[in-house]
C-alpha positions as CSV (number, residue, x, y, z in Angstrom):
1,X,-12.6,27.1,54.8
2,X,-15.0,24.5,54.0
3,X,-17.1,26.6,51.5
4,X,-13.7,28.3,50.1
5,X,-12.4,24.5,49.3
6,X,-15.9,23.7,47.9
7,X,-15.8,26.5,45.3
8,X,-11.9,25.3,44.3
9,X,-13.1,21.5,44.0
10,X,-16.0,23.1,41.6
11,X,-13.9,25.2,39.7
12,X,-10.7,22.0,39.4
13,X,-13.7,19.5,38.9
14,X,-15.4,22.2,36.0
15,X,-12.0,23.2,34.3
16,X,-11.0,19.9,33.8
17,X,-14.5,18.4,32.5
18,X,-14.5,21.6,30.4
19,X,-11.1,20.4,29.2
20,X,-11.8,16.7,28.2
21,X,-15.2,18.5,26.3
22,X,-13.2,20.1,24.2
23,X,-10.6,17.4,23.2
24,X,-13.9,15.4,22.0
25,X,-14.6,18.4,20.2
26,X,-11.3,18.7,18.6
27,X,-11.4,15.0,17.6
28,X,-15.1,15.6,15.9
29,X,-13.4,18.4,14.4
30,X,-10.7,16.0,13.4
31,X,-13.0,13.5,12.2
32,X,-15.4,15.8,10.1
33,X,-12.1,17.1,8.3
34,X,-10.7,13.4,7.4
35,X,-7.9,13.7,9.6
36,X,-6.3,10.7,11.9
37,X,-8.0,11.2,16.0
38,X,-6.1,12.3,18.7
39,X,-5.4,9.3,21.1
40,X,-8.0,10.2,24.7
41,X,-7.4,8.4,28.1
42,X,-9.1,5.6,29.1
43,X,-11.9,7.0,31.3
44,X,-15.2,5.5,32.5
45,X,-17.6,8.4,32.5
46,X,-19.6,10.0,29.7
47,X,-17.1,11.9,28.4
48,X,-14.2,9.6,28.3
49,X,-17.1,7.1,26.7
50,X,-17.9,9.5,23.8
51,X,-14.1,9.6,23.0
52,X,-13.5,6.2,22.8
53,X,-17.2,6.0,20.7
54,X,-15.8,8.9,18.7
55,X,-11.6,6.9,18.4
56,X,-14.2,3.8,17.5
57,X,-16.3,5.7,14.2
58,X,-12.8,7.4,13.0
59,X,-11.2,3.7,12.9
60,X,-14.5,2.1,11.1
61,X,-14.9,5.5,8.4
62,X,-10.8,5.1,7.8
63,X,-11.3,0.9,7.2
64,X,-14.5,2.2,5.1
65,X,-12.7,4.8,3.0
66,X,-9.4,2.3,2.5
67,X,-11.9,-0.6,1.6
68,X,-13.4,2.1,-1.3
69,X,-10.4,2.9,-2.7
70,X,-9.3,-0.6,-3.2
71,X,-12.7,-1.4,-5.0
72,X,-12.4,1.8,-7.1
73,X,-8.7,1.0,-7.8
74,X,-10.4,-2.4,-9.0
75,X,-12.5,-1.2,-11.3
76,X,-10.4,1.4,-12.6
77,X,-8.1,-1.6,-13.9
78,X,-11.0,-4.0,-15.0
79,X,-12.0,-0.9,-17.0
80,X,-8.5,0.2,-18.2
81,X,-7.7,-3.7,-19.3
82,X,-10.7,-4.0,-21.3
83,X,-9.5,-3.1,-25.1
84,X,-12.0,-4.8,-27.4
85,X,-15.2,-2.4,-26.1
86,X,-15.2,1.4,-25.7
87,X,-16.2,2.0,-22.3
88,X,-16.9,5.9,-21.4
89,X,-19.5,7.8,-19.0
90,X,-21.0,10.4,-20.2
91,X,-23.0,13.5,-18.1
92,X,-26.6,13.8,-18.2
93,X,-25.9,16.4,-21.2
94,X,-23.9,14.2,-23.1
95,X,-20.4,15.3,-22.4
96,X,-17.9,12.4,-21.8
97,X,-16.3,12.2,-18.7
98,X,-14.7,9.0,-18.6
99,X,-12.8,7.0,-21.2
100,X,-10.6,3.6,-21.3
101,X,-8.0,2.2,-23.2
102,X,-10.6,0.3,-25.6
103,X,-12.5,3.5,-26.4
104,X,-9.1,5.3,-27.5
105,X,-7.8,2.3,-29.8
106,X,-11.6,2.1,-31.1
107,X,-12.1,6.0,-32.1
108,X,-9.1,7.0,-32.0
109,X,-9.6,10.8,-29.4
110,X,-6.9,10.3,-26.6
111,X,-8.6,11.0,-22.6
112,X,-7.3,14.5,-22.9
113,X,-8.4,15.2,-26.3
114,X,-12.2,13.9,-25.4
115,X,-13.6,14.1,-22.2
116,X,-15.4,17.3,-21.6
117,X,-16.4,17.0,-25.4
118,X,-20.2,15.6,-26.5
119,X,-20.5,12.6,-27.7
120,X,-22.4,13.0,-30.9
121,X,-18.2,13.9,-32.2
122,X,-19.2,10.2,-33.2
123,X,-21.8,10.1,-35.8
124,X,-22.0,10.8,-39.0
125,X,-22.4,14.4,-40.2
126,X,-24.8,13.4,-41.8
127,X,-26.6,12.0,-39.8
128,X,-29.6,13.4,-37.7
129,X,-28.3,16.2,-35.8
130,X,-30.7,15.3,-33.0
131,X,-29.8,11.2,-33.0
132,X,-27.3,11.5,-30.0
133,X,-29.9,13.8,-27.6
134,X,-32.9,11.2,-28.9
135,X,-30.8,8.5,-27.9
136,X,-29.4,9.6,-24.7
137,X,-33.6,10.8,-23.9
138,X,-34.0,6.9,-24.7
139,X,-31.9,5.8,-22.1
140,X,-33.3,8.4,-19.6
141,X,-36.6,7.3,-20.0
142,X,-36.0,3.7,-20.7
143,X,-32.8,3.0,-18.8
144,X,-31.1,2.3,-21.7
145,X,-30.8,2.3,-25.8
146,X,-29.2,-0.2,-28.1
147,X,-28.8,-0.1,-31.5
148,X,-25.9,-0.5,-34.4
149,X,-25.0,1.8,-36.8
150,X,-22.4,3.4,-38.4
151,X,-20.1,5.5,-36.2
152,X,-17.1,8.1,-36.9
153,X,-13.6,7.7,-35.9
154,X,-11.8,10.8,-34.9
155,X,-9.5,10.8,-38.5
156,X,-13.4,10.3,-40.2
157,X,-13.2,7.0,-41.1
158,X,-16.4,5.1,-40.7
159,X,-16.9,1.8,-38.7
160,X,-20.3,-0.4,-37.7
161,X,-20.7,0.1,-34.0
162,X,-22.9,-1.8,-31.6
163,X,-24.1,0.9,-28.8
164,X,-25.4,0.5,-25.5
165,X,-26.0,3.6,-23.7
166,X,-27.5,2.9,-20.0
167,X,-28.8,5.2,-17.5
168,X,-26.7,4.7,-14.5
169,X,-28.4,7.1,-10.9
170,X,-26.4,7.2,-7.7
171,X,-28.1,7.8,-4.4
172,X,-29.0,11.7,-5.0
173,X,-30.9,10.3,-8.5
């Protein structure tokens, strides 16, 4: 009878431990997917402490994500609010990836028209065709490239521009 009781107790205890571990695993998966975590019953053993740390990590990640969204929104509002300067981003091949209202006002292209296009569109047709790529190479090599010269609007009119191309790198280079 004592052996049978011990076996039942071990089975009951292991079933409870397995269920709690599965709850912690489910929360870990929810955390990896960016979903809110399910509350865990407070326990003072290692599994309970792990679940509590997981909940804390989820709250910290949510707070950081919210702060990042707020910072991105503030930066977007600042850049979009600049009307006297064209501010836009290029990928490493020279294709436009972002476009502010100032760039639209100065150059005449809407964001939908220009994103994905090569920035050589802004150079005069009679200029050296390699000039845009040389400017990009200089920016990559030295961190930035600066010049003044004639540029071309969408309607074909020319304007004198002061150009700064700055190479920017993310955490992956």
